[in-house]
N, C-alpha and C positions, 0 to 999 in steps of 0.2 A: 504493499501499499504505500503510496507517494505521500508525500508532505502536505500537498494541497489536499488529498482526499482524505487527511486525518483532520485538517482544518474545517473543511466543509461540515465533516462528522459532528465537530464541537458546535459548529454554529447552528446545526441543524436540531439541535436538541431542545432550543426554544422555539422553533420554528411551528410547533402545533400550538403553542401559546399564542404566539403572535397571530396565526390565521384566525383563532378565536377572538382576540381583540380585533383584528380587522372587520371578521364578519358581523362583530357586534359594536362596532365603534360608535354608532349615533346614540345607542341605549346607554354605553359605559360613558360618554361624554356628556349626556343629559344627567346622569348619575352623579358623576363629578361635579358638574354646574350647579347642583342642587345640593351640595356638601356633603354627600354621601362618602362614608370611609371607602377607600379601596379593598379594604378585608372584606366588608360586606359585599361588595361587588363581586371579588372573587368568589366568595361563599355561593352566592346567588348563581353565579354561572356555573359552579361545580355542582350544585343541586340540580341544574339544568342540564347535566352532563356533558358539559365543555371540558376541554383539555385547558387546566389553569395552573398547572405545574404543583410540584409537591410542597412548596413552601410559598408564603405570600412574597419572599424577595425576587422569586422568579417569576411571578406575575408582575410585581413593580418594574423590574427591569425589561421586561417583554413589553410592558405598557409604555415606558421611557423611549422605548426603541421606536415603536409603532407612531407615537406621538413627534418624535423628531421625523419619521418618514413623512409623517401627514404635514407637517409644519414645512418640509423641503417642496413636497408637492405644492402645496399652496403658494409658496415664494416663487416658485419657477411659473405658473399660472398668473400671479400678479404681474411679474416680469414682463411676461409674453403680452398681457393685456396693454401695459404701459406703454412698451415698446411700438404696439400697434397705434396706439392712441397719440402718442408723441407725434407721429407721421415720419417716418424712418425715409427720407427723401433721396436716399442713395442711390436708387435705381430709378426712379423717376426723371423725366424729362422736365427741362424748365420751360417748355414752350407752352 
């Protein structure tokens, strides 16, 4: 097994938890906005049969990773919209 395969193996251990968080993202964010503790969110998801990890810290780490991913996606979207609205004229003629 190559080093890269080993790295992917460790990286993949939190993938089911992150997939759960992505799938239920809007529900989780609504609960966080309503000041519900992440421990209660994790227990609720576990009761519904979702993969949430063995410990709260696993869930928290996966949540932070997905939140950062969503923030990066949002920043890219805003950047694209802003560039289009600013009127990038490099490729337009001045006629």
